[in-house]
Residue frames relative to the residue before (quaternion, step in Angstrom):
aa qw qx qy qz dx dy dz
M 1.0000 0.0000 0.0000 0.0000 0.00 0.00 0.00
K 0.4814 -0.5848 0.5651 0.3270 3.51 -1.49 0.10
A 0.0870 0.7939 -0.5972 0.0746 3.57 -1.11 0.71
I 0.4488 -0.6109 0.5857 0.2870 3.58 -1.32 0.55
C 0.0600 0.8406 -0.5288 0.1014 3.62 -0.34 1.15
K 0.3356 -0.6865 0.6195 0.1796 3.55 -1.10 0.85
L 0.1724 -0.8591 0.4761 0.0745 3.52 0.13 1.36
S 0.7956 -0.0058 0.0208 0.6054 3.67 1.07 -0.69
P 0.6586 -0.4899 0.3758 0.4301 3.62 -1.28 0.28
G 0.6420 0.5334 -0.4086 0.3691 3.51 -1.21 0.83
P 0.6603 -0.5080 0.3234 0.4487 3.69 -1.01 0.29
G 0.7164 0.4422 -0.3446 0.4153 3.47 -1.40 0.66
A 0.1129 -0.7534 0.6443 0.0671 3.38 -1.54 0.02
E 0.3265 -0.7587 0.5326 0.1848 3.62 -1.12 0.25
Y 0.3007 -0.6953 0.6152 0.2183 3.62 -1.12 0.72
T 0.1896 0.8187 -0.4966 0.2171 3.60 -0.20 1.27
D 0.6171 -0.5223 0.4461 0.3840 3.50 -1.44 0.19
C 0.0438 0.7494 -0.6589 0.0473 3.48 -1.14 0.93
D 0.5753 -0.5689 0.4488 0.3795 3.59 -1.22 0.48
V 0.5124 -0.5659 0.5518 0.3358 3.57 -1.22 0.61
P 0.5070 -0.6712 0.4445 0.3079 3.63 -0.89 1.02
V 0.3089 -0.7020 0.6080 0.2051 3.49 -1.30 0.62
I 0.2744 -0.8233 0.4611 0.1852 3.66 -0.25 1.05
N 0.4899 -0.6313 0.5361 0.2721 3.38 -1.31 0.52
K 0.6724 -0.5407 0.2863 0.4167 3.66 -1.10 0.32
D 0.7236 0.4030 -0.2447 0.5042 3.57 1.31 -0.25
E 0.6037 0.5700 -0.3505 0.4334 3.45 1.29 0.42
L 0.3145 -0.7004 0.5995 0.2261 3.41 -1.42 0.15
L 0.2901 -0.7138 0.5986 0.2189 3.64 -1.14 0.65
L 0.1084 -0.7996 0.5886 0.0500 3.59 -0.58 1.03
R 0.3015 -0.6608 0.6507 0.2214 3.51 -1.34 0.61
V 0.3376 -0.8169 0.4237 0.1982 3.51 -0.19 1.31
D 0.3344 -0.7555 0.5383 0.1660 3.44 -0.80 1.09
H 0.7361 -0.2167 0.1660 0.6194 3.69 0.96 -0.92
A 0.1222 -0.7536 0.6394 0.0915 3.47 -1.31 0.33
A 0.3399 -0.7592 0.5388 0.1336 3.60 -1.33 0.51
I 0.4036 -0.7160 0.5088 0.2559 3.52 -1.02 0.67
C 0.1352 -0.7779 0.6118 0.0469 3.54 -1.07 0.92
E 0.7209 -0.4310 0.3573 0.4085 3.51 -1.34 0.29
N 0.6193 0.5641 -0.3003 0.4562 3.54 1.19 -1.02
D 0.6474 0.5210 -0.3000 0.4684 3.57 0.96 -0.96
L 0.6502 0.5235 -0.3114 0.4541 3.59 1.06 -0.70
A 0.5789 0.5496 -0.3533 0.4878 3.47 1.21 -0.67
I 0.6746 0.4961 -0.2980 0.4582 3.58 0.82 -1.03
Y 0.6585 0.5276 -0.2941 0.4489 3.59 0.86 -0.94
N 0.7441 0.3899 -0.2222 0.4948 3.50 0.83 -0.95
W 0.3030 -0.7777 0.4893 0.2530 3.51 1.32 -0.50
T 0.4351 0.6739 -0.4526 0.3895 3.46 1.05 1.18
G 0.7640 0.3737 -0.2388 0.4686 3.60 -1.37 0.00
W 0.8521 -0.1499 0.1906 0.4637 3.38 -1.24 -1.07
A 0.5550 0.6833 -0.3995 0.2562 3.70 1.05 -0.58
P 0.6663 0.5321 -0.3394 0.3971 3.60 0.85 -0.75
D 0.6419 0.5040 -0.2863 0.5019 3.60 1.28 -0.71
R 0.7694 0.4123 -0.2055 0.4424 3.70 0.90 -0.63
V 0.7314 0.4399 -0.2265 0.4692 3.57 0.77 -1.24
K 0.1679 -0.7439 0.6428 0.0720 3.58 -1.05 1.07
T 0.2871 -0.7800 0.5435 0.1174 3.44 -0.77 1.19
P 0.5397 -0.1368 -0.8302 -0.0266 1.73 -2.21 1.10
M 0.0183 -0.8073 0.5897 -0.0125 3.75 -0.94 0.54
I 0.2901 -0.6850 0.6411 0.1888 3.42 -1.14 0.87
F 0.1411 -0.8427 0.5099 0.0992 3.58 -0.45 0.98
G 0.4766 0.6569 -0.5011 0.3005 3.62 -1.27 -0.21
H 0.0254 -0.8398 0.5396 -0.0548 3.60 -0.54 1.16
E 0.6387 0.4572 -0.3597 0.5037 3.59 1.22 0.07
L 0.2751 0.7788 -0.5047 0.2511 3.72 -0.02 1.14
C 0.0987 -0.7268 0.6775 0.0545 3.39 -1.57 0.36
G 0.2277 0.7968 -0.5510 0.0984 3.54 -1.20 0.37
E 0.6450 -0.5765 0.3959 0.3080 3.41 -1.40 -0.05
V 0.4306 -0.7117 0.4858 0.2684 3.60 -0.72 0.92
V 0.0630 -0.8124 0.5796 -0.0085 3.68 -0.75 1.19
E 0.8067 0.0390 -0.0520 0.5874 3.48 1.22 -0.22
M 0.1154 -0.8276 0.5441 0.0758 3.51 -0.97 0.77
G 0.4778 -0.6571 0.4822 0.3277 3.69 -1.08 0.67
Q 0.7330 -0.4668 0.3157 0.3811 3.54 -1.38 0.47
L 0.7584 0.4021 -0.2372 0.4548 3.54 0.96 -0.79
D 0.5106 0.6709 -0.4365 0.3141 3.55 1.08 -0.06
K 0.0862 -0.7992 0.5949 0.0007 3.50 -0.91 0.99
G 0.8032 0.3220 -0.2205 0.4500 3.60 -1.06 0.77
F 0.6813 0.4433 -0.2793 0.5112 3.50 1.44 0.23
N 0.1316 -0.7737 0.6147 0.0792 3.70 -1.01 0.66
K 0.5888 -0.4937 0.4878 0.4142 3.57 -1.31 0.22
G 0.7656 0.3202 -0.2972 0.4721 3.45 -1.09 0.94
D 0.4631 0.6453 -0.4634 0.3930 3.72 1.22 -0.11
F 0.2493 -0.7199 0.6202 0.1869 3.52 -1.08 0.75
V 0.0500 -0.8020 0.5940 -0.0371 3.58 -1.02 1.01
S 0.2477 -0.6873 0.6522 0.2023 3.35 -1.36 0.47
V 0.3941 -0.7692 0.4689 0.1821 3.64 -1.04 0.62
E 0.3013 -0.6869 0.6315 0.1966 3.46 -1.01 1.03
S 0.3086 -0.7744 0.5081 0.2167 3.85 -0.42 1.02
H 0.6400 0.4991 -0.3946 0.4309 3.80 0.77 -0.15
I 0.2047 -0.7802 0.5827 0.0994 3.47 -0.53 1.16
F 0.1281 -0.8269 0.5467 0.0317 3.70 -0.18 1.16
C 0.5557 -0.6695 0.4306 0.2399 3.52 -1.04 0.74
G 0.2255 -0.8104 0.4822 0.2448 3.51 1.16 -0.89
L 0.6819 0.4660 -0.3187 0.4651 3.70 1.16 0.17
C 0.5935 0.6084 -0.3665 0.3785 3.72 1.13 -0.55
Y 0.6821 -0.4621 0.3382 0.4547 3.61 -1.16 0.31
Q 0.6382 0.5334 -0.3409 0.4382 3.72 0.86 -0.84
C 0.7164 0.4676 -0.2816 0.4345 3.51 0.74 -1.06
R 0.7018 0.4407 -0.2775 0.4860 3.62 1.12 -0.65
N 0.6899 0.3681 -0.2734 0.5602 3.55 1.38 0.18
D 0.6151 -0.6412 0.3076 0.3404 3.54 1.00 0.96
Q 0.5388 0.5942 -0.3839 0.4575 3.45 1.14 0.78
R 0.0548 0.8617 -0.4963 0.0909 3.60 1.05 0.89
H 0.6616 0.5485 -0.3312 0.3895 3.49 1.02 -0.70
V 0.7274 0.2493 -0.2223 0.5995 3.60 1.29 -0.07
C 0.0382 0.8185 -0.5573 0.1343 3.51 0.85 1.11
A 0.4880 -0.6819 0.4567 0.2971 3.52 -0.89 1.09
N 0.7441 0.3914 -0.1875 0.5079 3.70 1.07 -0.55
V 0.2587 0.8285 -0.4739 0.1488 3.52 1.24 0.10
R 0.0247 -0.7246 0.6860 0.0611 3.59 -1.28 0.71
M 0.3298 -0.7703 0.5156 0.1792 3.50 -1.20 0.51
I 0.4742 -0.6481 0.5236 0.2845 3.55 -0.92 0.85
G 0.8220 0.2516 -0.1867 0.4755 3.46 -0.91 0.95
I 0.6864 0.3581 -0.2433 0.5844 3.57 1.55 -0.05
D 0.7948 0.2175 -0.0963 0.5582 3.48 0.72 -1.16
T 0.7706 0.1541 -0.1354 0.6034 3.69 1.21 -0.37
P 0.6666 -0.4994 0.3325 0.4423 3.71 -1.09 0.40
G 0.2406 -0.8452 0.4716 0.0733 3.50 -1.00 0.92
G 0.7896 -0.4547 0.2504 0.3273 3.52 -1.22 -0.39
F 0.4692 0.6146 -0.4811 0.4131 3.65 1.26 0.32
A 0.5334 0.5976 -0.3851 0.4583 3.59 0.75 0.86
E 0.6046 -0.5335 0.4723 0.3560 3.59 -1.39 0.22
Y 0.7853 0.0667 -0.0253 0.6149 3.56 1.21 -0.62
A 0.0433 -0.8094 0.5856 -0.0039 3.55 -1.07 0.81
A 0.3180 -0.7183 0.5943 0.1724 3.59 -1.05 0.76
V 0.0678 0.7727 -0.6261 0.0794 3.61 -0.75 1.06
P 0.5686 -0.6068 0.4475 0.3291 3.50 -1.24 0.66
A 0.5480 -0.6629 0.3890 0.3301 3.61 -0.69 1.06
R 0.6478 0.5308 -0.3385 0.4290 3.60 1.23 -0.63
C 0.6263 0.5124 -0.3001 0.5051 3.61 1.37 -0.26
A 0.5732 0.6252 -0.3572 0.3910 3.64 1.16 -0.09
W 0.1283 -0.7759 0.6101 0.0961 3.67 -0.81 0.82
K 0.1981 -0.8380 0.4907 0.1333 3.54 -0.31 1.19
H 0.3791 -0.7368 0.5329 0.1719 3.52 -0.90 0.88
T 0.3843 -0.7580 0.4751 0.2282 3.55 -0.77 0.93
D 0.7756 0.0437 -0.0260 0.6292 3.57 1.22 -0.42
D 0.6272 -0.5866 0.3750 0.3491 3.61 -1.28 0.12
S 0.3482 0.7954 -0.4574 0.1922 3.71 1.23 0.14
L 0.7715 0.2969 -0.1527 0.5416 3.49 1.15 -0.73
K 0.2907 0.8104 -0.4673 0.2011 3.54 1.35 0.35
D 0.6925 0.5040 -0.2740 0.4374 3.59 0.96 -0.87
I 0.7409 0.3336 -0.2101 0.5438 3.59 1.29 -0.30
G 0.2348 0.8193 -0.5026 0.1449 3.64 1.32 0.30
A 0.6989 0.5132 -0.2967 0.4001 3.53 0.67 -1.08
I 0.7410 0.4516 -0.2600 0.4235 3.66 1.01 -0.76
M 0.4062 0.7140 -0.4637 0.3319 3.55 1.31 0.14
E 0.6126 0.5270 -0.3743 0.4549 3.64 1.03 -0.61
P 0.7446 0.3323 -0.3018 0.4941 3.77 0.60 -0.79
F 0.5370 0.5926 -0.4175 0.4315 3.61 1.15 -0.35
G 0.6463 0.5457 -0.2964 0.4435 3.54 1.09 -0.85
N 0.5557 0.5805 -0.3782 0.4596 3.59 1.23 -0.53
A 0.6958 0.4605 -0.2700 0.4805 3.51 0.85 -0.91
V 0.5867 0.5662 -0.3494 0.4617 3.63 0.98 -0.67
Y 0.7063 0.4361 -0.2659 0.4902 3.53 0.78 -1.10
G 0.7073 0.5179 -0.2849 0.3878 3.55 0.78 -0.84
V 0.7057 0.4517 -0.2401 0.4902 3.52 1.09 -0.88
L 0.7542 0.4187 -0.1904 0.4685 3.48 0.97 -0.99
A 0.3351 0.7517 -0.5247 0.2177 3.65 1.15 0.10
E 0.7836 0.0816 -0.0588 0.6131 3.52 1.16 -0.56
D 0.6842 -0.4578 0.3922 0.4105 3.59 -1.30 0.36
I 0.0703 -0.8106 0.5795 0.0461 3.69 -0.84 0.82
V 0.3778 0.7407 -0.4877 0.2662 3.53 1.32 0.00
G 0.8429 0.1128 -0.1389 0.5075 3.66 -0.81 1.19
K 0.5553 0.6128 -0.3922 0.4028 3.53 1.26 0.21
T 0.3832 -0.6499 0.5877 0.2923 3.60 -1.42 0.22
V 0.1404 -0.8216 0.5525 -0.0037 3.51 -0.63 1.23
L 0.1879 -0.7406 0.6354 0.1114 3.59 -0.99 0.90
I 0.1227 -0.7476 0.6483 0.0758 3.46 -0.91 0.90
S 0.0830 -0.8281 0.5543 0.0137 3.61 -0.42 1.20
G 0.7738 0.1488 -0.2174 0.5760 3.50 -0.30 1.51
C 0.1697 -0.7898 0.5893 0.0079 3.53 -0.58 1.37
D 0.2322 0.7287 -0.6120 0.2016 3.57 0.54 0.99
P 0.7067 -0.4585 0.1694 0.5115 3.77 -0.59 0.12
Q 0.5673 0.5644 -0.3632 0.4773 3.58 1.17 -0.59
G 0.6681 0.5059 -0.3015 0.4547 3.56 0.97 -0.91
L 0.6559 0.5157 -0.2851 0.4718 3.55 1.05 -0.93
F 0.6302 0.4924 -0.3296 0.5017 3.56 0.99 -0.72
G 0.6330 0.5608 -0.3177 0.4288 3.55 1.00 -0.78
I 0.6307 0.5101 -0.3628 0.4586 3.67 1.09 -0.62
G 0.6535 0.5206 -0.3194 0.4470 3.63 0.91 -0.69
I 0.6601 0.4921 -0.2954 0.4845 3.49 1.15 -0.85
A 0.6338 0.5070 -0.3384 0.4762 3.59 0.99 -0.66
R 0.6436 0.4847 -0.3451 0.4813 3.60 0.90 -0.63
A 0.7128 0.4271 -0.3037 0.4661 3.60 0.74 -0.83
G 0.6797 0.4613 -0.3355 0.4612 3.69 1.20 -0.31
G 0.6687 -0.5806 0.2977 0.3565 3.53 1.21 0.55
A 0.3003 0.7203 -0.5627 0.2727 3.64 1.14 0.56
K 0.4114 -0.7357 0.4882 0.2260 3.47 -0.96 0.77
N 0.7751 0.1091 0.0159 0.6221 3.54 1.28 -0.73
I 0.0524 -0.8013 0.5958 -0.0151 3.60 -0.62 1.10
I 0.0472 -0.7867 0.6155 0.0010 3.59 -0.74 1.10
A 0.0940 -0.8128 0.5729 0.0479 3.62 -0.81 0.96
L 0.2292 -0.7702 0.5886 0.0886 3.49 -1.14 0.79
D 0.3426 0.7011 -0.5926 0.1998 3.50 -1.01 0.93
S 0.4080 -0.7259 0.5015 0.2347 3.52 -1.13 0.73
S 0.6014 0.5878 -0.3680 0.3967 3.53 1.15 -0.36
A 0.4137 -0.7096 0.4979 0.2781 3.71 -0.55 1.05
Y 0.6223 0.5479 -0.3622 0.4260 3.69 0.95 -0.71
R 0.7403 0.4003 -0.2437 0.4821 3.57 0.93 -0.96
Q 0.5125 0.5944 -0.4382 0.4383 3.61 1.17 -0.24
K 0.6450 0.5406 -0.3072 0.4443 3.58 1.03 -0.96
L 0.7002 0.4758 -0.2617 0.4635 3.48 1.08 -0.96
A 0.5736 0.5630 -0.3531 0.4788 3.57 1.21 -0.42
K 0.6598 0.4590 -0.3327 0.4933 3.62 0.98 -0.76
K 0.5662 0.5897 -0.3570 0.4520 3.56 1.14 -0.74
A 0.7441 0.4747 -0.2272 0.4115 3.47 0.78 -1.18
G 0.6904 -0.5364 0.2412 0.4211 3.55 1.37 -0.26
A 0.3747 0.7647 -0.4274 0.3037 3.45 1.38 0.12
G 0.3637 -0.7419 0.5040 0.2516 3.68 -0.61 0.83
H 0.7778 0.1060 -0.0515 0.6174 3.65 1.13 -0.86
V 0.0095 -0.7727 0.6333 0.0427 3.55 -0.85 0.73
L 0.0444 -0.8303 0.5499 -0.0791 3.41 -0.73 1.22
D 0.4598 -0.6587 0.5345 0.2628 3.58 -1.34 0.68
P 0.3583 -0.7647 0.4890 0.2186 3.66 -0.44 1.16
Q 0.6375 0.5134 -0.3005 0.4895 3.60 1.25 -0.18
S 0.5231 0.6399 -0.4280 0.3656 3.60 1.18 -0.06
E 0.6590 -0.5292 0.3816 0.3742 3.55 -1.28 0.46
D 0.8663 0.0574 -0.0637 0.4922 3.52 -1.03 0.93
I 0.0711 0.8512 -0.5079 0.1115 3.45 1.03 0.99
F 0.5884 0.5953 -0.3331 0.4340 3.53 1.11 -0.89
T 0.7132 0.4511 -0.2597 0.4695 3.64 0.83 -0.91
K 0.6175 0.5322 -0.3160 0.4853 3.64 1.15 -0.72
I 0.6176 0.4971 -0.3777 0.4784 3.60 0.92 -0.69
K 0.7172 0.4471 -0.3147 0.4322 3.59 0.65 -0.93
H 0.6086 0.5253 -0.3776 0.4595 3.57 1.01 -0.53
A 0.6103 0.5448 -0.3238 0.4752 3.65 1.04 -0.82
A 0.7176 0.4687 -0.2357 0.4580 3.55 0.85 -0.98
K 0.2908 -0.8073 0.4684 0.2105 3.53 1.35 -0.19
S 0.6338 0.4441 -0.3269 0.5425 3.49 1.17 0.79
P 0.3571 -0.6796 0.5727 0.2875 3.80 -0.89 0.76
D 0.6287 0.5409 -0.4028 0.3871 3.67 1.05 -0.27
G 0.6139 -0.5655 0.3845 0.3944 3.70 1.10 -0.36
V 0.6746 -0.4640 0.3802 0.4302 3.63 -1.19 -0.33
D 0.5098 -0.6245 0.5112 0.2980 3.53 -1.26 0.43
T 0.8286 0.0473 0.0167 0.5576 3.62 0.92 -0.75
V 0.1182 -0.7878 0.6006 0.0688 3.46 -0.97 0.78
I 0.1502 -0.7689 0.6195 0.0495 3.64 -0.81 1.06
E 0.0551 -0.8325 0.5507 0.0250 3.57 0.02 1.26
M 0.1305 -0.8378 0.5284 -0.0436 3.51 -0.52 1.43
S 0.6259 0.6171 -0.2900 0.3785 3.57 1.29 -0.57
G 0.2250 -0.7952 0.5082 0.2425 3.52 0.93 -0.94
D 0.4539 0.6756 -0.4617 0.3527 3.60 1.40 0.16
P 0.5151 -0.6821 0.4115 0.3165 3.62 -0.76 0.98
K 0.6304 0.5300 -0.3367 0.4564 3.60 0.99 -0.59
A 0.6790 0.4889 -0.2795 0.4710 3.55 1.05 -0.80
I 0.5829 0.5630 -0.3332 0.4819 3.43 1.13 -0.54
G 0.6815 0.4453 -0.2750 0.5116 3.52 0.88 -0.94
L 0.6373 0.5196 -0.3531 0.4464 3.69 0.91 -0.58
G 0.6732 0.5392 -0.2766 0.4239 3.42 1.02 -0.98
L 0.6590 0.5168 -0.2752 0.4721 3.50 1.14 -0.79
S 0.6344 0.5507 -0.2872 0.4602 3.60 1.29 -0.82
V 0.7535 0.3854 -0.2400 0.4756 3.59 0.97 -0.88
L 0.4920 0.6536 -0.4217 0.3910 3.66 1.31 -0.07
R 0.4543 -0.6772 0.5096 0.2744 3.51 -0.88 1.10
Y 0.6596 -0.4419 0.4483 0.4108 3.46 -1.59 0.27
G 0.8473 0.1538 -0.1334 0.4904 3.59 -0.86 0.82
G 0.4568 0.6896 -0.4434 0.3452 3.43 1.22 0.52
R 0.4707 -0.6794 0.5017 0.2551 3.56 -1.34 0.09
F 0.1411 -0.7794 0.6099 0.0235 3.58 -1.05 1.00
T 0.1137 -0.7831 0.6086 0.0593 3.49 -0.72 1.10
A 0.2365 -0.7919 0.5602 0.0560 3.59 -0.64 1.28
F 0.1144 0.8114 -0.5655 0.0934 3.71 -0.29 1.11
G 0.6680 0.5229 -0.2907 0.4426 3.57 0.88 -1.00
M 0.2958 -0.8042 0.4957 0.1417 3.72 -0.66 0.99
P 0.3639 -0.7319 0.5243 0.2386 3.62 -0.47 1.15
G 0.4538 -0.7002 0.4872 0.2578 3.47 -1.10 0.60
K 0.7664 0.1592 -0.1059 0.6133 3.56 1.40 0.02
K 0.6163 -0.5128 0.3902 0.4527 3.65 -1.17 0.15
I 0.1782 -0.7961 0.5749 0.0631 3.54 -1.06 0.80
E 0.4438 -0.6915 0.5294 0.2110 3.56 -1.28 0.51
L 0.1031 -0.8088 0.5790 0.0033 3.56 -0.88 0.97
D 0.3302 -0.6794 0.5911 0.2828 3.55 -1.01 0.49
Y 0.3085 -0.8395 0.4370 0.0950 3.47 0.42 1.64
A 0.7296 0.4444 -0.2533 0.4538 3.54 0.79 -1.29
K 0.7134 0.5024 -0.2406 0.4251 3.63 0.88 -1.10
D 0.8093 0.3704 -0.1673 0.4242 3.50 0.67 -1.16
I 0.7589 0.3616 -0.1651 0.5158 3.57 1.28 -0.58
I 0.7595 0.3766 -0.2122 0.4861 3.57 0.57 -1.09
S 0.7255 0.4065 -0.2700 0.4854 3.61 0.63 -1.00
K 0.7103 0.4295 -0.3366 0.4447 3.68 0.94 -0.37
G 0.3974 -0.7385 0.4818 0.2543 3.55 1.28 -0.13
I 0.3078 0.7691 -0.5267 0.1905 3.65 0.99 0.67
R 0.3083 -0.6785 0.6098 0.2696 3.49 -1.35 -0.02
L 0.2468 -0.8156 0.5233 0.0072 3.47 -0.70 1.34
Y 0.0743 -0.8127 0.5778 0.0129 3.64 -0.39 1.13
G 0.1133 -0.7666 0.6182 0.1318 3.69 -0.70 0.89
V 0.1868 -0.8346 0.5161 0.0471 3.59 -0.56 1.10
A 0.0324 -0.7953 0.6038 -0.0446 3.54 -0.39 1.22
G 0.8320 -0.1135 0.0313 0.5421 3.59 -0.20 1.26
R 0.6438 -0.4468 0.4215 0.4564 3.60 -0.94 -1.08
E 0.5256 -0.5609 0.5334 0.3530 3.41 -1.32 0.19
I 0.1605 -0.8355 0.5165 0.0975 3.56 -0.45 1.14
F 0.6627 -0.3796 -0.6456 -0.0011 1.55 -1.29 2.07
R 0.2490 0.8124 -0.4964 0.1777 3.61 1.17 0.50
S 0.6552 0.5048 -0.3179 0.4635 3.56 1.01 -0.70
W 0.6281 0.5301 -0.3678 0.4351 3.52 1.10 -0.62
Y 0.6159 0.5048 -0.3589 0.4869 3.67 0.83 -0.70
K 0.6504 0.5291 -0.3223 0.4395 3.62 0.87 -0.77
M 0.7405 0.4214 -0.2654 0.4514 3.56 0.76 -1.03
E 0.5695 0.5428 -0.4127 0.4591 3.57 1.11 -0.58
S 0.6485 0.5231 -0.3426 0.4342 3.64 0.79 -0.83
I 0.6364 0.5421 -0.3078 0.4543 3.46 0.96 -1.07
L 0.7163 0.4574 -0.2570 0.4601 3.63 0.65 -1.15
K 0.7320 0.4347 -0.3011 0.4295 3.61 0.69 -0.86
S 0.6421 0.5112 -0.3188 0.4741 3.53 1.25 -0.35
N 0.3734 -0.7356 0.4639 0.3229 3.54 1.51 -0.05
A 0.3122 0.7404 -0.5361 0.2588 3.72 0.94 0.54
V 0.7567 0.0543 -0.0358 0.6505 3.54 1.27 -0.60
D 0.1858 -0.7411 0.6416 0.0677 3.49 -1.07 1.09
P 0.1252 -0.8078 0.5632 0.1206 3.80 -0.28 1.03
R 0.3724 0.7640 -0.4635 0.2505 3.64 1.23 -0.07
P 0.6960 0.4841 -0.3149 0.4267 3.67 0.76 -0.81
I 0.6257 0.5464 -0.3351 0.4446 3.56 1.31 -0.32
I 0.6275 0.5043 -0.3487 0.4799 3.39 1.32 -0.10
T 0.0834 -0.9026 0.4223 -0.0001 3.58 0.08 1.30
H 0.8009 0.1692 -0.0529 0.5719 3.55 1.32 -0.40
T 0.0662 -0.7822 0.6193 0.0170 3.44 -1.05 0.81
F 0.0396 -0.7982 0.6011 0.0081 3.61 -0.84 0.97
K 0.5144 -0.5603 0.5311 0.3733 3.65 -1.28 0.29
F 0.6524 -0.4818 0.4132 0.4141 3.63 -1.28 0.39
K 0.7085 0.5239 -0.2693 0.3887 3.50 0.81 -0.88
D 0.6547 0.4586 -0.2499 0.5464 3.47 1.53 -0.32
F 0.2306 0.8504 -0.4563 0.1240 3.55 1.21 0.22
K 0.6260 0.5657 -0.3500 0.4070 3.53 1.07 -0.77
K 0.6298 0.5423 -0.3091 0.4624 3.48 1.08 -0.79
A 0.6229 0.5792 -0.2807 0.4447 3.46 1.11 -0.86
F 0.7198 0.4192 -0.2384 0.4994 3.42 0.84 -1.13
E 0.6008 0.5564 -0.3621 0.4454 3.66 0.97 -0.48
L 0.6186 0.5221 -0.2928 0.5089 3.56 1.22 -0.76
V 0.7312 0.4391 -0.2613 0.4520 3.59 0.64 -1.01
G 0.7387 0.4079 -0.2336 0.4830 3.61 1.18 -0.49
S 0.4438 0.6930 -0.4564 0.3384 3.63 1.33 0.09
K 0.5926 -0.5998 0.4373 0.3128 3.52 -1.06 0.76
E 0.6660 0.5292 -0.3174 0.4191 3.58 1.03 -0.73
K 0.2319 -0.8272 0.4795 0.1790 3.60 1.30 -0.50
K 0.2611 0.7988 -0.4965 0.2174 3.52 0.90 1.01
C 0.6419 0.4669 -0.3667 0.4852 3.43 0.69 1.18
G 0.3772 -0.6368 0.6201 0.2603 3.54 -1.36 0.16
K 0.7747 -0.2197 0.2115 0.5539 3.53 -0.72 -1.01
V 0.1776 -0.7743 0.6011 0.0865 3.59 -0.89 1.02
I 0.2269 -0.7600 0.6067 0.0532 3.49 -1.02 1.07
L 0.2167 -0.7377 0.6320 0.0974 3.52 -1.38 0.82
T 0.0487 -0.8133 0.5761 0.0663 3.63 -0.87 0.80
P 0.5782 -0.5628 0.4274 0.4077 3.65 -1.08 0.48
């Protein structure tokens, strides 16, 4: 088969011939329909941040994928050849304390498809059957690969009730853009989005944000308070960027007793005014690692099938696997002139 493979340490990857995976008895072999590029894939491609310390080469990467079941292991139950599935990228052990207490998304022994095991930037992929979400029809087939990141936004936004609340979405990467639509469908009365990219500001408006602001603009603190129509600040902050300044800004504009969802991953350690911004304000801080498995999947399937949110406008570009270099250049550009980018065999 053909695959996008990280053959050796260092920037870049190769589109090359690889063996079709031989599945274990608890795995499915998928014919990949399409896959999506994530910021984690960009770190692997550029060989930056955490990637050099974790990824062992050679490695087929890519963890947002969907496809058709073409082979099943002996232990697989509930699947048939021809089933169409989306993939949960977190391989949970099922035996640790967290797994046995319905917290599989923070499994103590978690491994990641496309990071710790071969992934989905290939014509075929082997995935544990326990990580496969079977679709009951083809209505979501064209967006099967983005259900994984869409689930991040579902979990992050809906961690608490947002009906009638003012919600600040900090960072309009694809998860942030998905989050705008989810907040709107969830009954938020006012949605404020922050991003410096003019391209993504337009996407945020399209997704349903009532106010879109540049976090680098002058006196942004006052502008957010004005958009919130409240001197107390916003009720909920969904922090998707991981930028240290954005995190500080989000905590400062959050009202007393508000809720802060932390999803964006900083590239370095950051300093917080722990007493002032967290303890004294009595806020509730949620760390979001992936999605709740599989509670978030049931929620997002219902949201998508009801047409409460249509994420398709956030998918702005599609490339063939062989043109992956163009795709990664686009996703990694400083201008950020893209939403979600898809790769197809």
